[in-house]
N, C-alpha and C positions, 0 to 999 in steps of 0.2 A: 379646532375644538376640542376642547378638553377631554379627555377619554373619562369613562363614566367607571368611579371606583366602584369594588367590590366588598361593600360594607354589610357586616351581621350589625341589626339594630340592638345597643345594649341593652334596652330594655325587654327584650326577649330572650337572649343566650349569651352565655360567654363565647368571646371568637380568639382565633388566634391569629397574629399576623408579621410577616417580616416586611418592617418600613426600612426606607433606605434614601439617602439625600447626598447630592454631590456640592461641591465649591463650586463657584462661578467659574467659566473658561476651565475647570478642571484643574487650577493651580493646587500646587502642594503646599499651603499656606500653614499646617498644623505641625507643630513641633510640640516636645514633653510639653512645657505649660500650657498651650491651645489644647492638646489632647488631655490632658489632667483636669482643665474646668470644663471639657465637653464631658468627661468621663462622669464628674461630680453632678452634672448638671442632667445627663441622664436618668439617673437614680432617681436625683432631688423632684425634677420636674412628675416624674411617675409617682412619684408618691404624692404629690398635689394632684395628679388627676386621677389616682386611685387605678394606675392601670401596673400590670406586674412585667418587669423587665426579665425575660428568660436568658438573654444572653445578648451580647453587642461586641461592636469592633468600630474603634475609631482609628481612622486612618488618616494619611497626610491630606487628602483631599475629599474623602468622603465619610460617610456614618452609615453602620447597618444597626437595625435593632430587633429583635425577635421578641413580641410582648403578647398577654394575653390579657385581653380587656374582658373583664369579669361582668357578669350581669349586675345590670345596675340595680341599687336597692337605695331606698332614702333614706337620705343624711340628716342625723340632727343639726342644730345651729352650732354646738361647739364643736362637733368636727368637722363643719364649713369652715368655722372660724380658726380651726387648727391649721388646716390646710393652707388656708388662704396667708396664714402667718409664715409658713415654712419661708417664702421670698421676705426676706429682709431686706429693708430699705437702711436708709442710713440712721447713724445714733439718735436715740430718741424721737423718731419715727414710727417704731413700730407699735409702741404703748400707745401712741395717740390716735393712730391709724385703727387699731384694733378696739381700741375705746368707741370712737366714732361709732364703728359697724356694730357694735352691741347697743349703744344707742338707737339706733336706728331701728335693729331687729326688735328691742325691747318696744320701740313705741307703736310698732306694726305698721300698717298700712301698705300703698304702692311701692314706695320706697324698698321697705323689707320684703317685699314679694319679688320685686326685680333683683335685687342682690343674691337672694336665695335661688331664684332661676337659674341667674347667669352663672353661679356657683355649679349647681346641679349639673348644669351642660357640660360642664367639664369631666364630670365622672365618668369614667370608662370610656372615653372620648377621645379614639386614638388623633382624630383630627387637632383637636385642642392641644393634644400632648405635642405633637411634633408643632403646630405652632407657637406654642410656649418656651418649647427647648430651643428652636431655631432662633424665634425673636430675642430669648434672654442671651443666648452666645453671641449673637450677633452683636448686640449693645456691649456687650462685654469687649469682644473683638475688636472693635471698633475704636473704644475707648483706650484700650491698651496700645493700639498701632495708631493712636490719630487718623483714622483714615474715617470715611463715609461713604453711603452708598450699598448696594445689598451685596453680599457674601453668600448667598446659596444659589445656586445656577437656576432653580425651578421649585417648582411646587414639590413636595416628597411623594417617592413612590409608595405606593401598598401591595401587598400581594397577600391574599386572604387564604389562612392555611387550614387544612383538616388536622384534626387533633390527633396525635399518636405520631406516626411514624413519621409523618411530613414535617411535623416543627420539630422531630429530630435531625432530620436530613437539613432543615436550612439552619437550625443552631450549629451544627457541624460546619457548613459553609461559611455561614458569619465566623466561627471563631477560627477557619482555616483561611481566612484574609490575610492576616500577616505571613503566614508561612509563603503563600502563595505570592504574595509581594517581594520575598526574597528578605523580611526582616527579622527574621528567626527561623531555626530549625523544627521547634517543636512550640506550639501555641502556648503550654503553660509559660514560656519565657519572654513572654510579649504582653507588659502589662496592661493595656488600654485594650482589652477584650473580656469577656464573661468568663470563660473559662479560667484564666490567669487570676484572675481576683476572686475565685472560688477556690483553685487550689493554694491561694495566699493565705487562705484563711478567713474571707469575707461569708458570714454564716448567710447573709440573705441570697448574695451569690451561690452559695452551696444549695440552699433552698430551692431555688428556682430553676438551676440544674435537675437536680433530685425530681421536681416535677415533669419537667421536660421529659425527660427519661424516663416517666413511669416508674421511679424505684422508691423503693422505701427508706431507705438512708442515703446519705451524702456518699459513704465507703462504698455503697454497691453502686451507686451512679457514676461516680470518681472511675471505677474501673471498667464501668459499661462504656462510658460515654469516651473515656482515653481509647479504647481498642475502635470505637465506632470512628472516633476523629481519624486515626490511623490507617483505618481500612477505606474510609471516602477520600483521605488524602493521598492515596499511595496511586502510583502509575503515572504513565505521561499524561501531560497535560498540553490543552492547545495554547494556552497563555499561562506565563507564570511558573513558578516552582512548585515541585510536590515530593510528599513524602518518599524516601528512599525506601525499597524493597527491603532493606535490611533493618533500618529503623522499624517499620511496620512488623516484620518479623519478631524484633525483641519485643516490641509492646505486648504484642499478641502472645509470646513464650513468658512475658512476666504476667500475663491475665491482666492488663492494664493497671498493675500496681504501681505505687510509686514510693518508693523508700523515704523512711523517716529523715534522711539526711537530704534527698530532693524537694522533699514537702517544706523543709525548713530553709534549702535556699532559696525556694520560691517566695517564702514568706521575708526573708531577710532582703530580697530586692524589691519587695512591695515595700517594706517598712522605709526604704530610702526616700522615698517621695514625701515622709512626712515629717522633714525636716530635721527633727531631734528625736532619738531614740533612746531610752534608759528607763529608769524608776520613775515612779510618778511625781516623788520628790526634787530630781533632777530635771524632767521635763517642766515642772513649773518652776522651779529656779529661772529657766532659760526663757521661760514664757514672761514671766515678769522683768527680766532685761530687755527682751524683743519690743514690748509693752513701752518701757521706758524709753527706749530709745527712739522707737518708730512712732509712737503712740497710737498704732492701732493693734490691731488683736486683743480687743476688750471682751470679746464674745467665744474667744477661742479659751481652751480647757484641754487639760492631759486626757488623752483616751486612750483605751487599752489598743495596744498594738495589734492589728490583724487578725485578732482572736487567737491567737497563738497559746493563750493559756501559762506564759510562762512569767508572768506579772511584770510585765514591762508596759510601758506607755509611750505614745508617741505625739507631738505637736503638730497637728496637721495644718492644712491651708496654708503653709508657709511657701510663696512661689520663690524659692531660692535657685530656682533651676532656668534662669532665663536664656541662659546661652548655651544650655545641654543641649547635646546633640540627640538627633532625633533616633528615636528607637520603636 
């Protein structure tokens, strides 16, 4: 018999959760391309469902996400349509399906009510969030690897968290996963976790960790969270690696501060997954060549590179790391 989940009703209050799911048979199936796609989907599906991702860690055979499910508020038709349109179909399908939905809503009646009700149920709903996340990634993974059948071992696990220190502890536990797995000595060096993404300059990731730490700004949150990570990760562990006493003491002596050079090194590492880095003109030129040679990338545009504020752009979503080693 399935164990009952402890879930707060999103109609009553906001709630915090640690969500986790594993690959079938515990197989290590995810390398860099798979981790990159799952990382993107973590954020995209969260926006669709109105769930706030505080941090996450994509590992070779499992996924952790710490989220806040805000108290549900009624959404207008335009916002529901916007969120629905985040999941893009093939070229030409998007405008047709959105036009059809607008026509249904304009006509009113039972069909319109059913569509609104179905989309509204997804709002602040962690079950819908994990269902959509796992389904979308499974479809992509099976198509990419020419396979069929289940990808995930079981339904996802969830843990209801008390706001405050409990959320902070679970966030640190999640961001320390790659360190315990021996993939890095410092979680800022592991691209596929929320802390590394925040250090790399992702404003949304910074805002969410700032919220988790109850800090007033990212600068304060970064210092406090870094010290928290290295304190929590230090000492002998029953399983996996741990933060060395020397590394912990150094971080504490520095007050959790990262030098500009260290921050830029992290951002440059993060840029590497964007395919092309340079001025907007340079990236646009390479993007046009990419479209001409492949027939793909019609929706891609040059984007600011990681929020670094250096006037650089990146061409994202180019999966040119098919055979890259895991990290």
